[in-house]
N, C-alpha and C positions, 0 to 999 in steps of 0.2 A: 504494500500500500504506500503510495507516494503522498506524503502530507504536504499541504500547501505552505509556501514560505510566508513569513510574517513580515510586513513592511517595517523597515528600520530606518533611522535617521542618519546613520553613519555606516560606512563600509566596515567590515571586520578589521581591516588594516588601520583605519582611522581610530576606531574604538580602542584597539590595542595600544596604539601610539599614545592616545590620551591617558589610558590606564597607567602606562609606564611613567609618563610625565607627572602624574599626580600622586605617585607613591611617596611615602615619607622621605625616602632617599631617591630622588628622581633618577630614572635609569634611561639610558639611550636605547633607541630602536635600531638594532643591528641589521645588516644585510641578511644574515642567516635567519633571523626572526622574521623578517619581511618575506623571505622565500617560503618559510614554513607556513605563515598565515595565508599567503596567496595559494599555495599548493593545497592546504587543507580545505579551504573554502571554495575551491574550484569544483570539487566533487562532494557528493554526500554519501559517504559510507561510514560504517563503524570501523574503527581501526585501533590497533595497538601500536605502541611506540616502534617496535621492530618492523612491523609492516610499513609504517609511515617512512621510516628511514630507508628501507629497501626500495619503496616506490619512488621516493625522491631521488635516490641514487640512479635508478633506471632512467629518470627524466633529466639526468645531468646536473642535479643540484646536490651540493655537498653541505651537510650539517653534521657537526660533531654530535656524538651520542649524548654527552653531558649537556650541550646546548639544547638538544631536542627535549630531554627530560625536564630541564629547567623551564623551557618555553612552554611545554605542555602544562606544567603546573601553573604558570602565570596565566595562560589562556583560560584555565578553569577558574582561577581567582578573578579574572576580568569578566567572567560571565559569558565568554565566547564559546567555550566547550563544556560539555558535561562529562564527568568521569563515571564509568560504570564498572564497579568491582564485581566480577563474576568468578567466584572461586579463586583460583590461583592467577587469573588473568585480569588485566585492567584494560578496558576499552574506552575509547573517546568517541564523541559524536558532537555535531553542532548543537549549540544551545541558543546562540544568538541568531535571530532571524528565522527561528524554527519554532513551531508550536509545542506546548507541553504534550507529551505522549508517553506511551508505555511500550513494553516489549514482550514478545514471545520468543523464547530461546530454545532452539532444537539441540538436545543433548547428543544427537547422533552426528549431524553434519555441521553444527555450529551456526546455522543460519539464524539471523536475528530479524524478526518481523516487527515493524512498528505499527501501533494502532492507537486510535483515540476512541474514548467511550464517554459521552457526556454523563451517563448514569454513574460511572466510576468517579468522575470528577465531582459530581454532586455528593456522593457518599463521603469523599475526602473532605469536601467543604463543610458538610453537616457535622461530621465527627470532630473536625477542628473547632467549629463553632461551639459545640457542646462542651468541649474541653477547655475553651478559652485559649486555644492554640493558634498562633499566627503562622500560616504555611508559607514557606519561602520556595517550595518546590518539592517534588517527590520523584522517586525512581521505583518503578514497579516492574519486575521481571517475572514472567511466568515460564517455568521450565517444563519441557515436554518433548514431543516428537512432531516434526512438521509433516505436512501432507505427503510430500515427496518421499520422505523416509518411511512413513507408514505404508505407502503404496509399495515400496521396494520390499518391505517385510512380509507383505501378504502372500500366503501360499498360492502357487500357480495351480490353476485347474488343469487337469489332464488335456482337455480340449484346446487350451491355450498353447500347449507345448507341441502340438502336431503341426 
């Protein structure tokens, strides 16, 4: 399911540059950081740091591992990326310019399917209201098996094998 983009007032690059400039100890926006932000926001896939580094290298962009990890942390702090902790792995996805959504995660193939459900959002809103809790966001991951992996596991009928 492709979720619609949300209108934003600044590009991810401009927002990150502003974030760095307004930190207690102002930090400069480096060329490697610029390359990372541009590369990440050209596509919309869930990724981990190693996958990002490999894809950037294939595209002819060089970013040190240390810079990549530091920059990913800052992009999360800036509200540009969301970090998803899934067992032993950490994935990232766009948060800026993208609507609140949740995930179905296939335990067999690793496919991550995004979805939105207004009823779920209402349950979260009502629960927070009842508890006097102010929600800043949430991450909901349902683990299971996707339709393609389920289909592959189904026993074949004898007539299908002829």
